[in-house]
N, C-alpha and C positions, 0 to 999 in steps of 0.2 A: 330367783330360781330355786324352786323347792326342793328340799333335800331328798325325795323319792319321787320319780315318776313312774309311770305305767310305759312298759314295753309289750313286743308280741310274746317274749319269753318270760314274763312276771315282772316282779318289782327290781328298778334299777334304781343304785344309788347316782347322785351326781355326779360323781368322779367316776361313774363309771363302770363301778363293779357291781355284777348281777347277784341277785339274791336267790340260789337253787330253789326251785319248788321242790325237789327233794328234802330240803331241810324242814320245810314244813308238814311233809308226811312222815319225815322221821321224827318230829316232835309229839304230832299226833298219836303215831303209834305207840310211844313210850306214854303219853298221858292215857290213854285207853289201856295200857298193859298194865300200869304201876298204881293207876286210881280206878278206873271203872271196873276191870275183871276183879278184884277183891271185893269188891261191894256188890256186884250180882252174882258171881259165881258160887255154887255150893263147896262144902268141902268134899263132896264126892268128886266133883268135877277137876278140883283144884289138886287133890292127894292123886287121884287113879288117871286123869287123862291129860291135864294142862301141865302138869309139873314132869312127868315121865316125857312128853314131847318135847319140851325144853331142853330136857338134860340129855336125851337122845338128839337132839337136833346139835347140840353143842358137840357131843361126839362127833357127830358126821359131819360138822365143820373141818374138826382137827385132822379127820382122815382128808377131807377133801383139800386141803392145804397143802398135803405130801400128794394123795393121787392125781385130786383134778387139775392143780396149778403148775405141780414140778412133774408130774410122769412116773412118778415112786410108787410102786406097789407095797401093800402092808396088809398082811392078814393077822398083826396082833394088837389090833385097837385094845381090844378089851384088857389086852395086858396092860398097859400104860394105864388105864382106868382103874387096874387094881393098885398100881403103883402110888397112885393119887390118893385114892381112897384110904387105904394102909399110913401112906405118909401123914396123910390130914389127920387120922386117927390117933398117930402116937404122937403130933406135934401137940393135940390137943390135950392129952393125956401129960405128956412129961414136961410143957412147956405153956402152963395155964394162963401165964402172963401174956401172950400173944393173941392180939387181937384176931377173930374169924378171917377178915378178908388177907390179913398178911399171912395166916397158915394157908389160906386157898391158894396165894401165890407160890410160897413155899411147897407147896405140896406139887404143883404145877412144876417148878422148878426140878424138883426131885425125878419126876417123871420125865423131865426134857433131859437130864441126865441118862438115864436108864433109854432113852430112845437115840441119844446119840451113840451111844456103847452097840444097839443094835442095828444102828444104820450105818454102820461100818462098812458092812457086805454091799450097800449100794454103792462102794467106790470102786467094784473089781466087776459085780454082777447087776444085772439088772431085769426084768419081767418078771416070768413065772418063777425062776431061781431066785430071785429076792424075795417075791411071795412067802417061797419056801423056806427061807434063813429068818424072816420076819416071825413066821409061826414057831420059831423056836422060842421068842421071847414069851409067847401065849402058855409052852408050857414049862418053862423055866419057872415064869413068877408063880404060877397055880401050884408046881410042887411046892416052891419055896415058903409061900404064906399058908399051904398046907401041912406042911413038916416042922416047922419053928414056930413055936405058940409065943415066942418072945414078940412077933409083932401083933400078936392078938392079946399082950398082955397076960400071958399064961392061960389064958382061958380054954380050959378043955374042950369046949366047941368050936374052938378057932372062929369065933365069930366077933364081929366089931361091932359098936353100938359108939356114936359120939357124946364124950362126955357132958359136954356141954354144947349149946347151940344158940348165942346170944351174942349179940351185938350192942355196945352203948347202953349195956343197961337193960335193953330189950329181949325177952323170951321169944325165940323164933322155931319155937316146937309146933306151934299150931299150923294148921294147915294156912293159912293166910300168910302166917311168918316164914312159914318154908318156901311158898310161892314168891314171896318179895326176894327171898335170898337167891334163890334161883332166876328169876328175871332180871335182875338187877345186874347177878353175874353175866348172864347169858349177854344182854346187851352189851356190857362192858368187852367182852368178848368177841363179839361181832364187830363191835367198833375198832377193837383192836387187829382182828384177821382183814378188814376192809382198809385199815391204814398200811397194813403189811403188803396186801396185794396191791394198792397203787403206788407203793414205793419203787424204788429201783428195786429191791430184793425180790418183789414180785413180777417185776418184768424180767429180772434174770431167771427166775423159777420157770417162767413160761418159756423163754428162750430154749432153757435148758429142756424140758419137755418137748418140744418142737425138734430140736436136734441138738444134743449134748456137744457133739462134735463140731458144730459150728459156734455153738455157743465159745467152746473153748478159745476156737479161733478169733474169737472176737475180742477176747481179754477176760472173759468171765471166769471166775475161779470156781470150776464145777464142784470139785469134792467140796470144799466149805462152803456151798450153797446147797448142796444135798444135806451133810449133815445140819444146816442150819433148819431145813425143811421138817427132818426129823426132830429136830428139838423143839420146834414151836409145834409141830403136829403134836407130840407127844405132851407138850407143857398144856395144850385144849383138852385134849383127853384126859390129863390127869385131874383137871378140875373137874372134868363132867364125871370122873368116876367119883371124887370126893362127894358132889351132889348127887350122883345115884344112889350113894350109900347113906347118906346123913340126910339129906333133901327128899329124898322121895323111900326109901326103902325102912330106913331105921334102924336097920342093923344088915351087918352084909358079911360073907366069908369069902374066899376065894374063889367057892364055885359060882358066886353071883357074876363073876367076869370069866367065862368059859368061851370055850372056842364058838359057841352059838351067839354070844353074844358079840363078837368081833364079825361074824358076819352078819347079824343086825345092822353095825354100821356099816358095813360095806354094802350092804340092799339098800340103805338108807340114802347113801353117794349115788349109787347106780338110778335108784328111783327118783328121786330129787333132781339129777343132775351133776356131772361133773363141772368143776370151775365154775361155780356159783356158789353163793353165800346163802341167799335166802331158800334154796333147794332143798338145802339138808334138813329144814323145819317141815317142807312138804313131804318132803321123804318119812321123816321122824313122825307126821303126823298119820300118814298112811299106815305106818307098822305098827302105831298105838291103836289107832281106832278100826283096823281091819279084823282083828279078833273079836272085838267088841259088836262090831256091825254082824260077822257071820253067827255068834251067839242069838244075837236078836232076829236074824233073819230063820234060825232053825225053827223055830213053832210056826212061823207067818208060813213057810213053804212045805211045809209038811215032813221036810227032811229028817227026821227026829234022830236019824244017826249021828247029824251033826252035835248032837246034845252030849254026846260020848266026847272027852277030852281027847283022847286018844286019836280019833277019828278026824277032830277039830285041827288040832296041831299039824296033821298030815294034810288036811283041805287048806289051811294056811301055806304051808310049804309049795303046794302045788300053784294055789294061785299066785304067791311072790314070783315064784321060777317064770309061770306064764307071761307075766307083766313083766318082767326085766326083760324076757327075751322079745317083747312085743316091742318094748322102748326102746331097746338096742337096734329095733330093726327100723320101726318106723319114727321113733325120737330119740336119737341118741343122746340130746340135751336134758332129756329127763323132764318132769312135771313144771321145773321151772319154765324151760323154752315154752310147753304148752299152756301154762298160765299167760306167759307174755305175749303169746300169738293170739289169745282170746282177749286181752286187755287193749290191745293195738293191734288193728284190722291190718290185715295186708293192702297196701298200697295197690294203686290202680298203674299196669304197665305204664301207660305213657306219663304219668306221673314220677315215677321213678326214673324212667327215662330222661325226663327234661329237669332231674333232680330237686324237684318241688317236693 
């Protein structure tokens, strides 16, 4: 008997274990992302389009773990991004012996601790009131990093920049180096989020999202699971903040993580789709590419007023609002569900009825 045999579902081992076709799709995606993209993409595409899309997708991933899978509302995602950015800056500056991956993980853990603190109200309140309480994190950390220049190493401008961006002796300050840093980190966080969602913790989160009272009745410790959701969400957002500051902007201050950034992350989740991992990057691509598309359409359509940055920003807000409303009405699961429907045509009623 051969080691491998063909079946209707792909390759099957002789012992009966099947090789999931998704494994090959993931491997191909990683090969394209880490090998092909750096070879064919220009520095402009890497620095201005691909890197911010990946980083904002990671931030959306962090919020989606909290909002989509656990059903908890947060309007302070950018606050935890700022904690990760300033924590990684100080770790790189004051502990230069730490390798870059360790710095990112530690920065995420510090953001996770902050997330637990501001997630405590979730034990008593929910919905709009929880969103208002998490909004306090946004204002608190922006005030903290603006008024105490210790966090920016005494800088009068209160800006931070990475004192070093290298790993195993390789300089990562080039566009390709920063892209590889962001892409590898994003891939690791996606794998981490997928493992969490498919684990018992993820199932308990979804039970709490559907009905927390029933979840408590069946033995789920609702309070600890909610705080864990805030911790993991803030952990991912903290790493995203460090990548946004040093992988994309190069330098940043507290105002780079203002309330508008929190709403951008929220829009990414709503547009891409809640309770989905890939949808966060679809939503991030929309957020990043839409302003560029509008800027290119201005001379082609004769709408010269779009050349004005103020009018362009207002048009963007209008379009975001219209699309979010349309998605919530027609496609509540966002772009991820739309892509899934296009990729997998709807089965015929007769086939569906017979289970074929």
